[in-house]
C-alpha positions in Angstrom: 125.7 -111.8 71.7 123.9 -109.6 74.7 125.1 -112.1 77.3 128.7 -112.0 75.7 128.4 -108.0 76.2 127.4 -108.4 79.9 129.9 -110.8 80.5 132.6 -108.4 79.0 131.4 -105.6 81.0 131.5 -107.6 84.3 135.2 -108.6 83.6 135.9 -105.0 82.9 134.2 -103.7 86.0 136.1 -106.2 88.0 139.2 -105.5 86.6 138.7 -101.7 87.4 137.6 -102.5 90.8 140.4 -104.7 91.5 142.8 -101.8 90.4 140.9 -99.3 92.4 141.2 -101.6 95.7 145.1 -102.0 95.3 145.8 -98.5 95.2 143.6 -97.5 97.9 144.8 -100.5 100.0 148.4 -99.1 99.3 147.5 -95.4 99.1 145.4 -94.6 102.3 147.9 -96.4 104.8 150.6 -94.7 103.3 148.8 -91.2 104.0 147.9 -92.4 107.4 151.5 -93.4 108.3 152.6 -90.1 106.8 150.6 -88.4 109.6 151.4 -90.6 112.3 154.8 -91.4 111.7 156.4 -88.3 113.6 154.2 -89.3 116.6 155.3 -92.8 116.4 158.9 -91.7 116.7 158.2 -89.4 119.4 156.6 -92.6 121.5 158.7 -95.2 120.3 162.2 -93.4 119.2 164.2 -95.8 116.8 167.4 -94.9 118.1 168.6 -93.3 121.5 169.6 -89.7 121.2 
């Protein structure tokens, strides 16, 4: 029974870490692009004015 609890805790931890990793993988680059976007538009304008 102790082994089953350890396996369950490991699976729950891996699921939690996967969710945190997905959120971090989307949120951190999104925040970075929100800060850098005005500079990128100034350096490489999307359209001619």
